[in-house]
ZAMARGU-4260 file (C-alpha; in steps of 0.2 Angstrom, whole numbers, plus 5000, padded with zeros to 4 digits):
<rodrens>
0) 4592/5384/4447 | 4608/5388/4437 | 4618/5402/4444 | 4634/5409/4438 | 4647/5422/4445
5) 4642/5419/4463 | 4661/5420/4467 | 4661/5402/4472 | 4678/5395/4469 | 4685/5377/4471
10) 4695/5375/4487 | 4709/5364/4494 | 4701/5348/4499 | 4687/5348/4487 | 4684/5332/4477
15) 4683/5336/4458 | 4672/5324/4448 | 4677/5325/4430 | 4676/5318/4411 | 4689/5320/4398
20) 4684/5329/4382 | 4691/5314/4371 | 4688/5310/4353 | 4684/5293/4358 | 4665/5292/4363
25) 4667/5279/4376 | 4681/5289/4384 | 4670/5304/4385 | 4657/5294/4396 | 4671/5288/4409
30) 4669/5296/4426 | 4685/5301/4436 | 4688/5310/4453 | 4702/5318/4461 | 4706/5330/4476
35) 4712/5348/4475 | 4728/5348/4485 | 4736/5365/4481 | 4732/5381/4470 | 4738/5398/4466
40) 4730/5413/4457 | 4728/5404/4440 | 4730/5385/4443 | 4722/5371/4453 | 4734/5357/4457
45) 4725/5340/4459 | 4731/5321/4463 | 4731/5310/4447 | 4713/5306/4444 | 4705/5289/4447
50) 4691/5280/4439 | 4676/5281/4450 | 4671/5263/4447 | 4688/5254/4444 | 4699/5264/4455
55) 4712/5264/4441 | 4723/5279/4438 | 4720/5290/4423 | 4735/5298/4414 | 4730/5315/4407
60) 4740/5324/4394 | 4744/5343/4393 | 4730/5351/4383 | 4716/5339/4388 | 4700/5348/4391
65) 4690/5342/4406 | 4672/5345/4411 | 4671/5345/4430 | 4661/5349/4445 | 4663/5350/4464
70) 4650/5348/4478 | 4646/5362/4491 | 4634/5361/4506 | 4617/5355/4501 | 4622/5344/4488
75) 4625/5358/4476 | 4636/5355/4460 | 4647/5368/4454 | 4651/5364/4436 | 4665/5372/4425
80) 4677/5368/4410 | 4695/5367/4412 | 4711/5361/4404 | 4727/5352/4409 | 4741/5364/4409
85) 4755/5352/4415 | 4763/5342/4430 | 4770/5348/4446 | 4782/5336/4456 | 4780/5337/4475
90) 4780/5323/4487 | 4769/5314/4473 | 4765/5320/4456 | 4751/5334/4454 | 4741/5338/4439
95) 4740/5357/4435 | 4723/5363/4428 | 4717/5380/4423 | 4708/5388/4438 | 4691/5394/4432
100) 4685/5412/4435 | 4669/5415/4445 | 4659/5418/4429 | 4664/5401/4422 | 4656/5391/4437
105) 4639/5386/4436 | 4630/5382/4452 | 4616/5369/4450 | 4604/5368/4465 | 4591/5355/4469
110) 4591/5349/4452 | 4582/5363/4446 | 4589/5370/4430 | 4587/5387/4420 | 4581/5384/4402
115) 4590/5393/4388 | 4585/5395/4370 | 4593/5382/4360 | 4591/5377/4342 | 4600/5361/4340
120) 4597/5345/4330 | 4590/5330/4340 | 4586/5312/4334 | 4571/5305/4342 | 4566/5286/4343
125) 4549/5279/4349 | 4551/5260/4351 | 4556/5251/4335 | 4543/5259/4324 | 4545/5279/4325
130) 4561/5288/4321 | 4563/5306/4316 | 4574/5322/4318 | 4569/5338/4325 | 4575/5355/4331
135) 4575/5360/4349 | 4567/5376/4356 | 4575/5376/4373 | 4587/5366/4384 | 4592/5364/4402
140) 4600/5351/4413 | 4583/5344/4417 | 4574/5343/4400 | 4571/5351/4384 | 4558/5355/4371
145) 4557/5352/4352 | 4546/5356/4337 | 4540/5343/4326 | 4526/5338/4313 | 4510/5336/4321
150) 4506/5320/4313 | 4519/5310/4323 | 4508/5300/4336 | 4516/5307/4352 | 4507/5307/4369
155) 4510/5313/4386 | 4520/5302/4397 | 4528/5292/4382 | 4547/5289/4384 | 4558/5293/4370
160) 4576/5289/4366 | 4585/5304/4360 | 4602/5309/4353 | 4606/5328/4354 | 4620/5337/4344
165) 4630/5350/4354 | 4641/5363/4348 | 4652/5372/4360 | 4660/5389/4358 | 4677/5382/4355
170) 4671/5373/4340 | 4670/5356/4348 | 4655/5346/4342 | 4648/5332/4354 | 4632/5323/4358
175) 4622/5318/4373 | 4610/5303/4373 | 4596/5300/4385 | 4578/5294/4388 | 4566/5308/4390
180) 4547/5308/4395 | 4534/5319/4387 | 4527/5331/4400 | 4516/5343/4389 | 4511/5344/4371
185) 4506/5361/4363 | 4499/5364/4345 | 4509/5378/4337 | 4499/5377/4321 | 4489/5364/4311
190) 4506/5357/4305 | 4518/5359/4320 | 4518/5354/4338 | 4529/5359/4352 | 4534/5343/4363
195) 4541/5347/4381 | 4551/5333/4390 | 4560/5330/4406 | 4575/5318/4407 | 4572/5302/4416
200) 4588/5292/4412 | 4604/5301/4407 | 4622/5298/4411 | 4631/5311/4422 | 4644/5314/4409
205) 4630/5318/4396 | 4621/5330/4409 | 4637/5338/4412 | 4639/5342/4394 | 4621/5350/4393
210) 4625/5360/4408 | 4641/5367/4401 | 4632/5371/4384 | 4618/5380/4395 | 4631/5390/4404
215) 4640/5395/4387 | 4623/5401/4380 | 4619/5411/4396 | 4636/5419/4395 | 4633/5424/4377
220) 4616/5432/4382 | 4624/5443/4395 | 4636/5450/4382 | 4622/5456/4371
</rodrens>
């Protein structure tokens, strides 16, 4: 499940896994990691991140937004959004990040995810013959559902290529692409059908965006 506000905080020694919120779509997919070496009341200080696959260092700029998570016992991923605040010169250069509050951390346990209502545009492709756009009904880090016209020849177990448009609270617009498998079909009316799917192939960076979106939606509901 997704849980927030559990007073789980990153600690010195935790490895942070992150992606950079860049205007370059290829850069947004690149996975980096670093280690927390110090912190104070409102900042985390990390080593200069390295690319997970190439081992090359990544120079971050002040103001860069990051989607990040750290692991805790049982393989639980703790997601949060942060920003680069500056640099600190110690024995070696450290990067200062905004420290998240407890309510900004989403705890994802055993790959089970809380669904939130979400009305987003999604482009769908089935093979090389069928292309259409639809509107989602709900979304989670593990899958989603959308409404479409009943005449589309969709069946359970089919795999669809999807592109989901995401708009975050700060106004940033991004997208996530993935393959999803149909797990259930439900006729809503003679003209409309609800299609429920699970992700079967998705980049960690894109799943991270979806989890962040769900967290923001969850926080919005708490304020109502």
